[in-house]
C-alpha positions in Angstrom: 112.7 16.6 165.9 114.7 19.5 167.2 115.1 22.6 165.0 117.6 25.6 165.6 116.8 28.8 164.2 118.0 32.4 164.1 115.0 34.8 165.0 114.6 37.9 163.1 111.7 40.3 164.9 110.5 43.5 163.3 111.0 42.3 159.6 109.1 44.3 157.0 109.0 41.0 154.9 108.0 38.1 156.9 109.7 34.8 155.5 111.7 31.5 156.2 115.1 31.1 154.4 117.9 28.7 154.9 121.5 29.8 154.6 124.6 28.4 153.1 125.2 26.4 156.5 121.4 24.8 156.3 120.6 27.2 159.2 116.8 28.2 159.4 116.3 32.1 159.8 112.7 33.0 160.4 111.5 36.6 159.7 108.6 38.0 161.5 106.8 41.2 161.9 106.0 41.2 165.5 108.2 43.1 167.9 110.6 40.9 170.5 108.3 42.2 173.3 106.2 40.2 175.8 106.8 36.8 173.7 104.8 38.3 170.6 107.9 37.3 168.4 108.2 33.8 170.0 104.4 33.4 169.3 104.6 34.5 165.5 107.6 32.5 164.9 106.0 29.4 166.2 102.8 29.7 164.2 105.2 30.5 161.2 107.0 27.3 161.8 103.7 25.2 162.0 102.7 26.5 158.7 106.2 25.7 157.3 106.2 22.3 158.6 102.5 21.7 158.2 101.7 20.5 161.6 99.8 22.1 164.6 101.0 24.7 166.6 100.4 22.4 169.6 103.0 20.0 168.5 105.8 22.7 168.4 107.2 23.8 171.6 110.1 26.3 172.4 112.7 24.7 174.3 115.6 27.2 174.8 116.5 30.7 173.4 113.2 32.6 175.0 115.0 35.8 175.0 117.8 35.2 172.3 117.9 35.5 168.6 119.2 31.7 168.5 116.3 29.4 169.4 115.6 25.9 169.5 112.1 24.2 168.8 110.9 20.8 169.6 108.3 19.2 167.0 106.4 16.5 168.6 105.0 13.7 166.3 101.2 13.2 166.1 100.0 11.1 168.9 
């Protein structure tokens, strides 16, 4: 399953929200340096969807606010 998200690094209040267009916005504390925000977003998504971190993969948007993650089913 592919998930498109909008990343919000350096947020004071980490959370996940959906907007009116049903887009997922992920707010994290980590700064957008050296992949720290991407790692924290991945951990947040794993918790939100109740899957293992190893089942989620960042497929595009490594240096962008708009990111695409792939959630792979359990083998």
